[in-house]
Every structure is written in C-alpha cells, then in structure tokens.
C-alpha positions as CSV (number, residue, x, y, z in Angstrom):
1,M,91.3,78.4,96.0
2,T,90.9,81.1,93.4
3,G,89.3,83.2,95.8
4,R,92.1,82.7,98.5
5,I,94.3,83.7,95.8
6,I,92.6,87.0,95.1
7,Q,92.4,87.8,98.3
8,L,96.1,87.3,98.7
9,A,97.2,89.2,95.6
10,L,94.4,92.3,97.1
11,R,96.3,92.0,100.3
12,I,99.7,92.7,98.6
13,R,98.8,95.0,96.1
14,P,95.5,96.8,97.0
15,D,95.6,98.8,93.8
16,I,95.5,95.7,91.4
17,H,92.5,96.6,89.5
18,S,94.9,100.0,87.9
19,V,97.4,97.4,87.1
20,L,95.1,95.1,85.1
21,S,93.9,95.5,81.6
22,P,90.3,96.5,81.4
23,Q,89.4,92.9,80.1
24,A,91.4,91.3,83.1
25,S,89.6,94.3,85.3
26,I,86.3,92.9,84.8
27,L,87.1,89.4,84.9
28,F,89.0,90.2,88.6
29,V,85.5,91.5,89.8
30,N,83.5,88.9,88.3
31,L,85.5,86.8,90.7
32,H,84.2,88.4,93.6
33,S,80.5,88.4,92.4
34,P,77.9,87.3,94.8
35,E,76.8,84.6,92.3
36,R,80.3,83.3,92.3
37,H,80.8,83.2,95.7
38,L,77.2,81.2,96.3
39,I,78.6,78.7,93.5
40,E,82.2,78.3,95.6
41,L,79.8,77.8,98.8
42,R,77.8,75.4,97.1
43,I,80.6,73.6,96.0
44,E,82.3,73.5,99.5
45,H,79.0,71.9,100.9
46,G,78.8,69.2,98.5
47,D,82.7,68.4,99.0
48,L,81.6,68.7,103.1
49,N,78.8,66.5,102.1
50,A,80.8,63.5,101.0
51,L,83.9,63.9,103.3
52,I,80.8,63.4,106.0
53,D,79.4,60.7,104.2
54,R,83.0,58.9,104.1
55,A,83.5,59.5,107.6
56,T,80.3,57.7,108.5
57,D,81.4,54.6,106.6
58,V,84.8,54.6,108.8
59,V,83.7,51.9,111.4
60,P,85.7,53.7,114.3
61,S,84.7,57.2,113.3
62,D,86.1,60.1,115.5
63,E,82.3,61.5,116.9
64,L,84.1,65.0,117.8
65,V,85.4,65.4,114.1
66,L,82.3,64.6,112.6
67,R,80.0,66.8,114.9
68,R,82.6,69.8,113.8
69,L,82.5,68.9,110.1
70,K,78.5,68.7,110.6
71,K,78.7,72.3,112.0
72,K,80.6,73.4,109.4
73,R,78.4,72.0,106.6
74,L,75.0,73.7,108.5
75,A,77.1,77.0,108.6
76,L,77.7,76.9,104.9
77,R,74.2,75.8,104.5
78,D,73.0,79.0,106.4
79,E,75.4,80.9,104.3
80,I,74.0,79.7,101.2
81,A,70.4,80.4,102.1
82,R,71.4,83.8,103.2
83,L,73.1,84.8,99.7
84,E,70.3,83.3,97.8
85,R,67.4,85.5,99.6
86,N,70.1,88.5,99.1
87,L,70.2,87.7,95.4
88,E,66.4,87.0,94.7
89,P,64.6,90.1,93.4
90,K,62.0,91.7,95.9
91,E,58.5,91.0,95.0
92,P,56.4,94.0,93.8
93,A,54.8,95.9,95.8
C-alpha cells in the first residue's frame, strides 16, 4: 500500500525530492529500494498463499478464480527469484 501512495505522490509531484528534507528524502529513497520491493513481494506472496489455502477449504470453490490466484502467486514467485538473483553479489572470478 505504501508503494502505491509513493507512486501516486510521484505522479502528482515529480520533484518531490526537492521539497522533502534531507532526512525525509533518504527515507523516501529507501522506500524504493530493491530490498524493500523484495520484502513487499514476499508479504504479498504470503498473503496470496493464505488466500489460496482458505479458498481451497471452501467446498464449492470457483476453479477459475483459484487458477488465477495460483497464476498470480507463480508470477510473484518468479519476480521474487529474479530480484533475489539481482541482489546477490556476483561470485568472484
């Protein structure tokens, strides 16, 4: 949710960094760090897992919705793996 608010703020005021204090600007930049994005994706993936688990417990489950949720979960997992690969340091030659 915070990421969406930040994106909206950037659309409304692209020069927002110039308005913020140096401390707030550092915090703002940290909100956009790849590490933060990775954490947000992991949280979203966990929430989706819980939602899928609850949906499978319901006897008359909607198979189409369940397939879409699982596809979204797989896409999140792929993006998490991609970010993790990009954040890992390269092996020395």
